[in-house]
Residue, then its C-alpha position, 0 to 999 in steps of 0.5 A: m533501565v535499558d538504553v539501546g545505543v547506536l551502531g558502533e564503529d566495529g559493527f555492534v550495538a551497544v545496550h546499557d543495562l544497569g551499568r553493564l555494557a553488552r555487545l549484540e552482533r549486528p543484524r544480517l543485512d544480506l538476504g541473499i537471493g531471497g532478499l532480492l527476489s522480495k525487493m524486486m516484488i516489492a518494486s513491482l508492487h509499487v509500479l502496479s500501484f502507479w498503473l492503478f492510480l492512473p484510473f483512480a485519478r482519471r475518475l477524480l480529476s477532470s483532465e488527463f494532464a492532471a491525472l498524469l501529474a498526480v501519478l508522477g507526484y505520487a510516483t516521486s513523493l518521499p514515502v513512495v521512494y523511501y519504500l520503493t525497494r524496502i520490504s514493507v506493506e506500504p505498496l500492498m496497502a496502495v494496491f489494495f486501497l486503489a483496487a477497492f475504489l476502482c472495483v467498487w466504481r466499476c460495479g456502480e457502472d455495471l448496475e447502471r448498464g444492467r450487467r448484475r452478474r458482473a456488478i456482483l463479481d466486481g462488488a465481491l472483488s471490491g470487498a476482497a481488496a478492502t479486506g486486504a487493505l484493511a489487513t495491511k494497515f488496519h489503523l489506517l484503513w478501518p473505515l475503507p470497507a465501509v466507505c465502499l459499502l456506502h459508495l454502492w448504497w448512495g452511488d456517485g450522487 
């Protein structure tokens, strides 16, 4: 039986394996310039998700003030603040999710206005965004491509 212990005072992780004690080196937390650039990219993706969330909220809510409050609530929520500079797929998931819905809504508007070429482009962008979202968090977003297609099929009504 293997039982992984906690980070000790000396900076090592204790691993207990059938009564024997092994010492593993502490994982390196200093990622250098690559880590700094990665954290800046992740923070930038979060800012992009806030920017995309505003038209998403405007479409779903009836007032501009409510949409701004929704963006503020999303931007200051615990999961967003927790993952703000951590290297993870959460901001990518949010960007792809929001972009998929914004593009599918714009595709429907383009179809209503008779702009078929732009509607095809927006539909393709929506599909690409839904596929990107699916690739980041499959267990959460597996129905997203189907939801976007159903929305195109039935529209807003």
